[in-house]
N, C-alpha and C positions, 0 to 999 in steps of 0.2 A: 185703137188703144185697148189694151187688156185691162179688165176691171175685175174686182173681187166683190161679191155680195156679202155684206156684213150686217147682222142684226145688232143694233146698239141700244142700250138702255141707260137710265140713270145719268151719271155725270158726263157720258159721252154723247148724249142727244143734243140737238140744236138748242142753244140758249142756256146750256149748262156749262159748268166750269171747264171740262176737258174737250169740248167740241172744237175749240180753237186750235188744238194740236193736230186735228185731222181735216179741218174745213177746206184747206187748199187741195186735198186729195179727193174731195167729194165730186163725183160726176153727176149723180142723181140721188134724190132722197124722197122717201115717202113714209107716211105713218104706217106702222105695221104691228102685228102681235105674234106671239108664239106661246106655246104651252110650257110651263115649268113651275118653279117655285122661286120666291124672292125673299131674301132676308135683309133686314135693315141693320147696317153696321152701327156701332156706337157713334161714329162721326155723323151718321144720318143717311148716307147714300146707300143705295141697294146693291146687292150682289145676286146674281142669277144662278140657279141650280137647274140643270137639265133633268127632264124626266118627271116633273110634277104635272099637275092638271089645271093649275091656275092660268088664266089668260093674262099674259104679261105684255103690257104695252111698251112700244119702243119705236125705233125707226129702222127702215131697211135702206141701207146706203150702198150705192155702187161706188167703190173706191178704186182709184188708180192703183194698179198692181205694181208695187215697187218693194224691193227688199228693205229700203229705208223705212217705209211706213210700217211694214211688219215688224221691223226691229224696234220701233218706238212702242208699238202696241204690245209686243211680246214682253219687252222689258218692264213696262208699267204693270202688266198683269202677272209678272213672275212666271211666265210660261217658258219651260225648258224643253224644247223639242227633243233634245238628246236624252232626257230622263224625265218623262212625263210624270212619273210617280212623285217627284219632288216639286212639281209645278204647283203654284198657288192657284192658278186658273188653268183650265184646259182650253185650247183653241179647237173647237169642234163644230161639226155641221149639224144644223137643226132645220126644221121646216118653219118658215115664217109666212104669214099671210099678209099680203098687201092690203092696207086699210082702204084703198080707193077701188081697186079692181077685184078684190077678194081672191086674187090668184095666189096659189101656193108656190113658194120658191125655196129651194135649198140655199141656205146662207151660213156663213161662219158666225160664231158667237164666242165670246169669252165667258165660259161657265166655270164657276168656282169648283175646285176640287173638293168634294164633300168632306174629305178628311181634314181640310184646312179651314173649315168655317170657324171664325174667331169666337172665343168665348164672349158673351155679351151681345152677339148678333141675335136679332129677334125675327121670327117668321112673320112676314106680312100676310095675314090671312086674305085670300082673294087675289093677291099679287099686285094690288094697286099701289105701286111705290110713289106715284105722283100725289095721291091723296095723303099718303103717309108724310111726305115732305111738306104738304100744305098744312096739315094739322100740327106738325112739329118740324120746323125748319132744321136743316142740317146745322151741326155745331159750327161749321165754318162761317155760316151766315149770321151767327149770333156773337161772333167775336168782334171786338173793337179793332180799328186799324192798327193801334199800338200792339195789341195782343197778336194779331196776325203777323206783323212785322217781326216781332220777337221770335215767334215760332219759326218763321222763315230763316232768320239769322241762325238759330240753333240747328235747323235742318241742314244748312249748308256748311256749318262749321266743321272743321276737321281736327283730329288729334286732340291735343290738350289746349286748343284755342279757347280762351275765356271771352265770353260775350257779356259785356256789362249789362246790368239790369237795375231798374229802380224797384224799391220795396213794394210799391202798390201793384205793379204788374206781376212781380214775383208771387205775391199773395193770391192774386186773381188766377194765375195759371196753375198754382199748386191746388187751389180749390177746385179747379176744373180737371185736375189730374192729368194735365198736359206736359208737365215737367217733373223731373226727379232731381233731387239735390245730391250731387256726387262728391260732396265735400268742398273741394276747391273750385269746382265748376258745376254748371247745370247742364242737363241733357234732356232730350225729349223722352217721355214715357212711351209705351206702345201706342196709347191713344194719341199722344202728341205726334208720333211718327205718322199715324194714319191721317191726322188733320193736315200735316205738312203735305202729304201726297194729294190732298184735295184742295189745296190753296192754288189760286191762279198764278 
């Protein structure tokens, strides 16, 4: 079986929100780290930038090599192999260190295009994104079930579809800057769209 080594961090690590999308492709996994920089998005989750000097923790996964899997990962990360300059993330090779054996291994990682770092993203000094999430949980973990459900409904609505809402949830989501009022209907703000991407 052909496998691809991937270094994953943040929402793609075991126990986090996006691991379920890839768990059936995982052949082997171990804790690992690499050098780079990490920024915290407004939603709370980290993004990795290659080339820094902080020790960034994550997992080294051996994934079944399938076009389907790469399609899922590339689409989520906005990676455009045909025009990398327009990509939100780059799929690139880095050197990861196996946390158990201390062996170094070349692995793929999705590293954000430095020109696409969102406004409001904050550098996590030292690269410890786990500590950052412990000190201040991700916004998705601070929403009520009703708030999450409404963000999801707006996230999948199309065209001029109107999604009914009650006044209380409207006020809460406006206060959190997750929705924008477009007159006859509501839509997700940029932050709301980010939250939608990180909901299970």
